[in-house]
N, C-alpha and C positions, 0 to 999 in steps of 0.2 A: 383184212382182205376185202375186195370189191365183189359184192354178191348181188344177184338179181339183175333184171333188165335195166338198161340205161333209161333214166327218167327224163333227163334234160341237161342242158348246159347253159352257162351264163358267162358272158365276156366280163372280165374284171376291168372295170372302168379305169382303174389306176394303172393298168398295164394291158394295152390292147392285144398283145401277143400271148396272153395267158387266159385260159378257159377254166372255169370251175364246172366239174361234171358231177352228177349225182346218180347213183345206182339205188334201186329200191328192192324190197323183198319180192321173191317169186310168189306166185299164187299157190302156195302150199302151206299147210299149217306149220311144218318144221322150219321152213325158210322165213316165214313172217317174223319170227323172233329176232332176226338179225337187224331190223331197222334199216335206216339209210346208211350209205357209205359215200364218201366224197373224195375227189382227187383233183389236183390242179395240173392241167396240161400246158406245157410250154412250147410255143411254136416259133421261138426266136432263133432256132438253129436248124441245120440241114436235117438232122434226125430228131423229130419231136420227142419230148419226154413227158412222163406222167408221174406225179408223186402224190400218194394218198395224204389226205388231211386227217389228223388224229382226232376225229370227232366221236364222242361216246353217244351215239344216237339211241334214242329210246326205242324199245321194241314196239311201242304203240304209235310211232311216228307215222303221220298220214299225209303231210304236205311239207313243202320247203320253198324258199326263194332266196335270192342273193341280192344284196343292196349295199353299196358304199363300203365294201370290205367286210361285210358280216353275213353270216348264214342265219336265216330265220327258219325255224323248224316247228311245225305244229304237231302236237301229240294228243291223242284222245285221253281224256281223264279216265283212269282205270277204275277208280272206286265206284263212281255212280254212272259212268257211261256217258254223261252229258258234260259239255264244256270242252274247251280246247286250251291246252297249255302251250303257249308260244315261247320258245327259248331262242335267245339271240347269242350267237357264238362268233368269236373272231375267226375269220376265214383262213388265217395263216396258221394259227396254233390250235384251233378247235376248242378254245376255252370259253365257257359260258360267261357272259358279261351281264345279262339281264334276262328276266322272264316275266310273263304276264298270263293270267287266267282270263280267257275270252269266253263269254257266254255263248254256247253253241249247242243246239239240240239236233244231233245228227238224225237225218231222216231214214237211215238204214243201220241196222245192228250188225251188218256183215262187215263193217269197217272197210269199205273200199277206199282207194286212194282219193284224196280231195283234189280239186282243181284250184289253181292259184294264178291270178293275173295281177301285175303290179305296174305302177307308173309313178315316178317321182317318189314321194314319201307315203303313198297309199297303196295298200294291197287288198284285193278282193278274194275271199276264200269261200268255196262252196263245196258241199258234198254231192252235188248233182241230184239231190233228192228232196229239195225244198228248203234247205237252210243255207243262208249266206251271211258271212261276217266281213265287215270292212275294218281294216286296221290302219291307223295312221301313226307314224313315229317321227321323232326328231333325233337326228344323229349329230354328235356322238353321245349326247346325254341320255338317250334312250327313254325319253318321256313318251311312253306309248299310250295312245288313247284308242278305244274301240267303239265302233258303231255296229249294231246288229240289225240285219234285215232278213228278208226271205225271198226266195224265187229259185229258178233253175229246174231243169228236167233231166232225169238220169239217162245216161247213154252207156252202152257197153260195146266195146270194139271186139269183134271175134278174133281169136288167135289164128294166125296163118299156119300152114303146114311147115313152112321153113322155120318159124319160131318154135314149133313143137319139136322138130328134129334137133334143133340146136339145144333146147332145154334137156332133151334126153341124153345127148352127147355130154353135156356139162355135168349131169347127174352121175353118169357112168365114170367120168374122170374124177369127180369128187369122191366117189366110193373107193376107187383105186388109190387116190391120194391119202385118204384116211387110213386105209389098210397098211399102206407103206409107212405112214407116220407111226402107227402102232407098233409095227415090227422094229422100227428104229428105236422107239422108246423102250421096248423090251430087250434091246441089245441083241436082237435076232439077226441084225445085219451090221456088218463091220464097215465103218466109213472108209471110202476109197475114191480115187478119181473116177473110176468107172461108175460108181453109184451116183456121184455128183453129176456126171455127164448125163446119166439116164434121167435123173430128177429134173435137170434143166431142160432136156429135150422134150420131156412129156409135160412140163409145166406143173409138176406136183409140189406146189409151194407150201402146203401144210407139212409135207415130209421134209422140205428144206428147213422150215422153222424147227422141226423136231431135231434135225441134225445139228443146228446151231445151238441147241440147248445141251448138247453133249460136251462136257468139259474136255474130253479127249480128242475132239475134232481139231486137227492142226490148222494153222493160219492159212496155208495155201488153199485148202478146201473151202474155208469160210469166205475168203475173198473171191474164189471162183464162183461161189453161189451168189455173192453180191454183184459180180459182173454180169451174171445171167439174170438177176432180179434185183434192180436197185432198190425196190421197195422193202427189201430185207435189211436195209441199213440200220434200223433201230435194234434188231436182234444182234447184228454183227458188232455194233458199237458197245452194246451192253455186256458182251462176253468179257471174261477175265483174260486179257491178252498178255503174251510175252512180247514186250515192245521190240526186241531185237528181231524176232521172227515175223512180227506184223509189218515192220518196215519193209522187209524183203518181199513179203507176200503182196503188199500193196504195189510195190514197184514192178513185180513180175506178172500180176494177174488183174490189176485194175486198169482197164483201157483209158487212155488219155482223153478219149471222147466223153467219158463218164465223170471225169474229175470235176468239171464245173457243177454238174448236178449234185454230186456228193457234197461239195463245199457249200453250195447254196442251202442244202438241207441242214448241214451242221450249223451254218450261220443263223438260220431260223431258230434252231433249238437254243443256241446261246442267247439270241435276242429275247426268246421267251423267258429264260431265267432272269434276264435283266429287267423285264417288264412285269413279271408275275412272281409270286412267292412259290417256293417249292411245294408247299401244301396244296396250293391251287392247281399247280401242274399235275401233281400226283392224283388229284381228285378228278380233274376234267380231261387230262390227256396223259393217262398212265403209260402209254406206249413210248413217250419221249424218254430217252435214256437219262440216267443221272448225270449231273454236270461234270463230276470228276471223270466219268467214263468218256464223255464227249471231248473234254480237254486232252485226255490221254490219247484218244484216237486221232485228234487233230495233230498232236505231236508226231505220231507215227506217220501220218499222211505227209507232213512237211519233210520229215527225214527220208521217207521212201520215194516221194514224188516231187522233190524240189525243182528239178529242171522243167517239168511239165507245168508246175504252178507258176513259175516265172513267166511262162509264155501265155498265160491266161489273159484274155482281153478284158477291158473294163476295170472297175474299181472293186471287184469282189474281194480280193485279198486285203485291200485297205479297209473295207467294211468289217471284215473278220477281225483285223487287228484292233479297230476301234471298239468292237463289241467285246473282245477279250479284255481290253483295258478297262472298260466299264464294269465288266464282271469282277476284275481284280479290285476295283474301287469299292464295289458293293460288298465283297467278302471282308475287307478290312475296315468297313464303315463302323 
């Protein structure tokens, strides 16, 4: 889930109509443990969409930047408090591909967010309290070199009344969401269309995830949740489905306007299995469903939504067929 305030956005140079957005922890001890969360926003259609990037961010993450298709994230060294661990991840799949320990003596022990500025292949990182590090990289080989300097003055931006009200509202909703999720897990609430409608209307997505973990939840309700919250696709795909009922549920409850977004995400997952080993995916992006579950869901999507798939523009379907053919080759290699 996406937590905390929006820290910034970066245009993906390889696709000008796509933005990488980063959210950070709120200024509270409980929320700080969540680290960063990322999502990609697509602006190439009438209704913009947003899809989370499955990044396993460190709880000690303090800065980030995006360059050439990769997310760079700096985390404070937990053991001695000094030094910065820079992790490089693929921006599509969230998989770590390189890391580097950067000498960095933070000027503050309160671990405030760091400031980052980058141009070309160089980034400048500062804690705003006297310590600055410059990092230079070469992509895609990730030959990272570091230069350490010092300077900068700390600044603190006061929180506005509007931000405080919004934070309070968010916390109240989160408390309600957690309570509802606990009731669902305890089987105190019976899955029903009315319950799904209420969860969708109120945006209680933790409760929605709890519902999707119930084996007795029927396919109509699971796809209704997916149509209300496309980010639930990993939980929906991972469920043990009855293909006959899933075909019908997809046909009846998945809007045609969401079909392209769902297919694009499934394609990314299949490509991830083609490019990385299953062990790497399980370690770095555990939210990605298992490959058999993805292929089975794709089969139901084709059977249930074939007329709408035929009408999709572009070469998305061809890309999926090529990815599946490569997957088949890898399996029998």
